[in-house]
DSSP file (Angstrom, degrees, kcal/mol; ACC not computed):
  #  RESIDUE AA STRUCTURE BP1 BP2  ACC     N-H-->O    O-->H-N    N-H-->O    O-->H-N    TCO  KAPPA ALPHA  PHI   PSI    X-CA   Y-CA   Z-CA
    1    1 A M     >        0   0    0      0, 0.0     4,-2.1     0, 0.0     5,-0.2   0.000 360.0 360.0 360.0 -32.4  -10.1   -2.3   -8.2
    2    2 A R  H  >  +     0   0    0      1,-0.2     4,-2.2     2,-0.2     5,-0.2   0.894 360.0  46.7 -73.0 -37.5   -7.4   -5.0   -8.2
    3    3 A S  H  > S+     0   0    0      1,-0.2     4,-3.0     2,-0.2     5,-0.3   0.900 110.2  54.1 -75.7 -31.2   -4.6   -2.4   -9.3
    4    4 A V  H  > S+     0   0    0      2,-0.2     4,-2.8     1,-0.2    -2,-0.2   0.955 111.4  44.3 -63.6 -48.3   -5.9    0.1   -6.6
    5    5 A F  H  X S+     0   0    0     -4,-2.1     4,-2.8     2,-0.2     5,-0.2   0.924 116.0  47.8 -55.5 -48.4   -5.5   -2.6   -3.9
    6    6 A F  H  X S+     0   0    0     -4,-2.2     4,-2.6     1,-0.2    -2,-0.2   0.953 115.7  42.8 -64.8 -49.0   -2.1   -3.7   -5.2
    7    7 A L  H  X S+     0   0    0     -4,-3.0     4,-2.5     1,-0.2    -1,-0.2   0.918 114.7  50.3 -66.2 -40.6   -0.7   -0.1   -5.5
    8    8 A L  H  X S+     0   0    0     -4,-2.8     4,-1.8    -5,-0.3    -1,-0.2   0.880 112.9  46.2 -57.8 -41.1   -2.2    1.0   -2.1
    9    9 A G  H  X S+     0   0    0     -4,-2.8     4,-1.9     2,-0.2    -2,-0.2   0.933 114.9  47.0 -70.6 -45.0   -0.7   -2.1   -0.4
   10   10 A G  H  X S+     0   0    0     -4,-2.6     4,-1.9    -5,-0.2    -2,-0.2   0.886 112.9  50.4 -56.1 -42.4    2.7   -1.6   -2.1
   11   11 A A  H  X S+     0   0    0     -4,-2.5     4,-2.8     2,-0.2    19,-0.2   0.875 108.1  51.2 -59.3 -44.2    2.6    2.1   -1.2
   12   12 A L  H  X S+     0   0    0     -4,-1.8     4,-2.2     1,-0.2     5,-0.2   0.885 110.8  49.7 -72.8 -30.7    1.8    1.5    2.4
   13   13 A I  H  X S+     0   0    0     -4,-1.9     4,-2.2     2,-0.2    -1,-0.2   0.897 112.0  47.1 -63.0 -40.5    4.8   -0.9    2.7
   14   14 A V  H  X S+     0   0    0     -4,-1.9     4,-1.7    -5,-0.2    -2,-0.2   0.942 113.9  48.9 -68.6 -44.4    7.2    1.6    1.0
   15   15 A I  H  < S+     0   0    0     -4,-2.8    -2,-0.2     1,-0.2    -1,-0.2   0.904 116.8  39.7 -64.1 -43.6    6.0    4.4    3.3
   16   16 A V  H  < S+     0   0    0     -4,-2.2    -1,-0.2     1,-0.2    -2,-0.2   0.900 122.2  39.6 -66.4 -45.8    6.2    2.5    6.6
   17   17 A M  H  < S-     0   0    0     -4,-2.2    -1,-0.2    -5,-0.2    -2,-0.2   0.600 109.4-131.4 -89.5 -10.1    9.4    0.7    5.9
   18   18 A G     <  -     0   0    0     -4,-1.7    -1,-0.1    -5,-0.2    -2,-0.1   0.201  19.4 -76.0  80.2 162.9   11.1    3.7    4.2
   19   19 A V        -     0   0    0     -4,-0.1     6,-0.0     1,-0.1    10,-0.0  -0.723  60.5 -90.4 -94.9 143.3   13.0    4.2    1.0
   20   20 A P    >   -     0   0    0      0, 0.0     3,-1.3     0, 0.0    -1,-0.1  -0.083  37.1-113.9 -51.8 157.6   16.6    3.0    0.8
   21   21 A A  T 3  S+     0   0    0      1,-0.3     4,-0.1    -3,-0.1    -2,-0.1   0.862 110.0  61.1 -66.8 -36.6   19.2    5.5    1.9
   22   22 A E  T 3  S+     0   0    0      2,-0.0    -1,-0.3     0, 0.0    -3,-0.0   0.633  93.4  74.7 -66.8 -14.8   20.8    5.8   -1.5
   23   23 A F  S <  S-     0   0    0     -3,-1.3    -4,-0.1     1,-0.1     5,-0.0  -0.830  86.4-115.4-103.4 139.8   17.7    7.1   -3.2
   24   24 A P    >>  -     0   0    0      0, 0.0     4,-0.8     0, 0.0     3,-0.8  -0.221  36.6-106.9 -64.9 161.9   16.3   10.6   -2.8
   25   25 A A  T 34 S+     0   0    0      1,-0.2     4,-0.3     2,-0.1    -2,-0.0   0.714 115.1  49.3 -68.1 -20.7   12.9   10.6   -1.1
   26   26 A Q  T 34 S+     0   0    0      2,-0.1    -1,-0.2     1,-0.1    -3,-0.0   0.617  97.4  69.8 -86.3 -17.2   11.0   11.5   -4.2
   27   27 A S  T <4 S+     0   0    0     -3,-0.8    -2,-0.1     1,-0.2    -1,-0.1   0.918 114.8  11.6 -75.9 -45.8   12.4    8.9   -6.5
   28   28 A G  S  < S+     0   0    0     -4,-0.8    -1,-0.2    -8,-0.1     2,-0.2   0.407 105.2  93.1-114.9   1.1   11.1    5.6   -5.2
   29   29 A S  S    S-     0   0    0     -4,-0.3     2,-0.1    -5,-0.2   -18,-0.1  -0.520  88.8 -78.0 -95.7 163.1    8.4    6.5   -2.7
   30   30 A A        -     0   0    0    -19,-0.2    -1,-0.1    -2,-0.2    -2,-0.1  -0.347  38.5-170.6 -58.3 132.1    4.7    6.9   -3.3
   31   31 A K        +     0   0    0     -4,-0.1     2,-0.2    -2,-0.1    -1,-0.2   0.488  55.3  91.1-107.2   0.4    3.9   10.2   -5.0
   32   32 A S  S  > S-     0   0    0      1,-0.1     4,-0.7     4,-0.0    -2,-0.0  -0.552  73.9-133.1 -87.6 160.1    0.2   10.2   -4.7
   33   33 A A  H  > S+     0   0    0     -2,-0.2     4,-2.2     1,-0.2     5,-0.2   0.757  95.2  74.9 -81.5 -25.3   -1.6   11.7   -1.8
   34   34 A L  H  > S+     0   0    0      1,-0.2     4,-2.2     2,-0.2    -1,-0.2   0.869  95.4  45.3 -59.4 -41.9   -4.0    8.6   -1.4
   35   35 A P  H  > S+     0   0    0      0, 0.0     4,-3.3     0, 0.0    -1,-0.2   0.893 112.8  51.6 -65.1 -39.6   -1.4    6.3    0.2
   36   36 A Y  H  X S+     0   0    0     -4,-0.7     4,-2.1     2,-0.2    -2,-0.2   0.879 111.1  48.4 -61.7 -38.3   -0.3    9.0    2.5
   37   37 A F  H  X S+     0   0    0     -4,-2.2     4,-1.9     2,-0.2    -1,-0.2   0.900 111.9  48.2 -63.3 -46.3   -3.9    9.6    3.6
   38   38 A V  H  X S+     0   0    0     -4,-2.2     4,-2.7     2,-0.2     5,-0.3   0.959 112.2  50.0 -60.8 -50.4   -4.6    5.9    4.1
   39   39 A Y  H  X S+     0   0    0     -4,-3.3     4,-1.1     1,-0.3    -2,-0.2   0.908 109.3  51.3 -59.0 -41.4   -1.3    5.8    6.2
   40   40 A W  H  < S+     0   0    0     -4,-2.1    -1,-0.3     1,-0.2     3,-0.2   0.897 112.9  45.9 -61.8 -36.5   -2.4    8.8    8.2
   41   41 A L  H >< S+     0   0    0     -4,-1.9     3,-0.6     1,-0.2    -2,-0.2   0.912 117.5  43.5 -72.2 -39.1   -5.8    7.0    8.9
   42   42 A L  H >X S+     0   0    0     -4,-2.7     3,-2.1     1,-0.2     4,-0.6   0.509  86.4  93.3 -83.3  -8.4   -4.1    3.8    9.7
   43   43 A S  T 3< S+     0   0    0     -4,-1.1     4,-0.5     1,-0.3     3,-0.3   0.680  73.7  71.4 -66.7 -10.7   -1.2    5.4   12.0
   44   44 A A  T X> S+     0   0    0     -3,-0.6     3,-0.9     1,-0.2     4,-0.6   0.841  88.8  62.0 -69.6 -27.4   -3.4    4.8   15.0
   45   45 A L  H X>>S+     0   0    0     -3,-2.1     4,-3.5     1,-0.2     5,-0.7   0.781  85.9  75.3 -68.2 -24.3   -2.6    1.1   14.6
   46   46 A E  H 3X5S+     0   0    0     -4,-0.6     4,-1.6    -3,-0.3    -1,-0.2   0.885  94.9  49.7 -56.7 -34.7    1.2    1.8   15.1
   47   47 A G  H <45S+     0   0    0     -3,-0.9    -1,-0.3    -4,-0.5    -2,-0.2   0.786 115.8  44.3 -73.3 -22.8    0.6    2.2   18.9
   48   48 A W  H <<5S+     0   0    0     -3,-0.7    -2,-0.2    -4,-0.6    -1,-0.2   0.899 137.8   1.8 -89.6 -39.7   -1.3   -1.1   19.0
   49   49 A G  H  <5S-     0   0    0     -4,-3.5     3,-0.3     1,-0.3    -3,-0.2   0.429  98.8-115.2-128.3   6.6    0.8   -3.3   17.0
   50   50 A G    >X< -     0   0    0     -4,-1.6     3,-1.1    -5,-0.7     4,-0.5  -0.296  54.2 -54.4  85.4-177.7    3.9   -1.4   15.8
   51   51 A K  H >> S+     0   0    0      1,-0.3     4,-1.5     2,-0.2     3,-0.7   0.770 129.4  68.8 -68.5 -27.4    4.8   -0.4   12.4
   52   52 A Y  H 3> S+     0   0    0     -3,-0.3     4,-2.1     1,-0.2    -1,-0.3   0.643  86.7  66.2 -74.6 -16.2    4.6   -4.0   11.2
   53   53 A S  H <> S+     0   0    0     -3,-1.1     4,-2.0     2,-0.2    -1,-0.2   0.864 103.1  45.9 -68.5 -37.2    0.9   -4.0   11.7
   54   54 A I  H <X S+     0   0    0     -3,-0.7     4,-2.4    -4,-0.5    -2,-0.2   0.898 111.0  54.7 -73.2 -36.6    0.5   -1.5    8.8
   55   55 A V  H  X S+     0   0    0     -4,-1.5     4,-2.2     2,-0.2     5,-0.2   0.905 105.2  52.0 -52.0 -44.9    2.9   -3.6    6.8
   56   56 A A  H  X S+     0   0    0     -4,-2.1     4,-2.5     1,-0.2    -2,-0.2   0.894 107.4  52.5 -65.8 -39.2    0.8   -6.6    7.4
   57   57 A L  H  X S+     0   0    0     -4,-2.0     4,-2.7     2,-0.2    -1,-0.2   0.895 107.3  54.1 -55.2 -41.3   -2.3   -4.6    6.0
   58   58 A G  H  X S+     0   0    0     -4,-2.4     4,-2.1     1,-0.2    -2,-0.2   0.910 108.5  46.7 -62.5 -39.2   -0.3   -3.7    3.0
   59   59 A V  H  X S+     0   0    0     -4,-2.2     4,-2.8     1,-0.2    -1,-0.2   0.893 110.8  53.5 -69.0 -35.9    0.4   -7.3    2.4
   60   60 A G  H  X S+     0   0    0     -4,-2.5     4,-3.1    -5,-0.2    -2,-0.2   0.928 107.7  50.8 -64.9 -36.9   -3.2   -8.1    2.9
   61   61 A F  H  X S+     0   0    0     -4,-2.7     4,-1.6     2,-0.2    -2,-0.2   0.926 112.3  46.3 -63.6 -40.0   -4.2   -5.4    0.3
   62   62 A I  H  X S+     0   0    0     -4,-2.1     4,-1.9     2,-0.2    -2,-0.2   0.932 113.3  49.2 -66.1 -46.3   -1.7   -7.0   -2.1
   63   63 A G  H  X S+     0   0    0     -4,-2.8     4,-1.6     1,-0.2    -2,-0.2   0.929 110.8  51.6 -56.3 -46.5   -3.1  -10.5   -1.3
   64   64 A L  H  X S+     0   0    0     -4,-3.1     4,-1.6     1,-0.2    -1,-0.2   0.806 103.5  56.8 -52.3 -34.8   -6.6   -9.2   -1.8
   65   65 A A  H  < S+     0   0    0     -4,-1.6     3,-0.2     1,-0.2    -1,-0.2   0.932 109.7  47.1 -67.8 -43.1   -5.7   -7.7   -5.2
   66   66 A F  H  < S+     0   0    0     -4,-1.9    -2,-0.2     1,-0.2    -1,-0.2   0.784 111.6  49.9 -67.5 -32.2   -4.6  -11.3   -6.2
   67   67 A L  H  < S+     0   0    0     -4,-1.6    -1,-0.2    -5,-0.1    -2,-0.2   0.675  86.9  97.9 -78.0 -22.1   -7.7  -13.0   -4.9
   68   68 A L  S  < S-     0   0    0     -4,-1.6     3,-0.1    -3,-0.2   -66,-0.0  -0.458  85.0-108.6 -68.5 143.2  -10.2  -10.7   -6.6
   69   69 A P        -     0   0    0      0, 0.0   -67,-0.1     0, 0.0     2,-0.1  -0.403  41.3-101.7 -72.1 148.9  -11.6  -12.1   -9.8
   70   70 A P        -     0   0    0      0, 0.0     2,-0.2     0, 0.0    -4,-0.0  -0.406  40.6 -98.4 -69.3 146.8  -10.4  -10.2  -13.0
   71   71 A K        -     0   0    0     -2,-0.1     2,-0.4     1,-0.1    -3,-0.0  -0.428  36.8-135.7 -67.2 128.3  -12.7   -7.7  -14.6
   72   72 A K        -     0   0    0     -2,-0.2     2,-0.2    -3,-0.1    -1,-0.1  -0.661  14.7-133.5 -87.2 130.2  -14.5   -9.2  -17.6
   73   73 A S    >   -     0   0    0     -2,-0.4     3,-0.8     1,-0.1    -1,-0.0  -0.529   6.3-135.7 -86.4 161.7  -14.7   -7.1  -20.6
   74   74 A K  T 3  S+     0   0    0      1,-0.2    -1,-0.1    -2,-0.2    -2,-0.0   0.607  92.5  73.3 -86.7 -13.1  -18.0   -6.7  -22.4
   75   75 A D  T 3         0   0    0      1,-0.2    -1,-0.2     0, 0.0    -2,-0.0   0.483 360.0 360.0 -87.4   1.7  -16.6   -7.1  -25.9
   76   76 A R    <         0   0    0     -3,-0.8    -1,-0.2     0, 0.0    -2,-0.1   0.436 360.0 360.0 -86.3 360.0  -16.0  -10.9  -25.6
């Protein structure tokens, strides 16, 4: 779950802030449909707080990924 939150937060930041101009659109951006679907759901927040509200949510997802306890393996 930690990796899902981390990747989703990072992908949201990349989608909103855009990819640098020297890279093609497919090379560094999120290739999965899940981040774009979550961005589509959160796009209503852009009218309320601007694009940086979604960036703040992405940073929050990354922070949550670091705060969640690591998964304990059963073979220990």
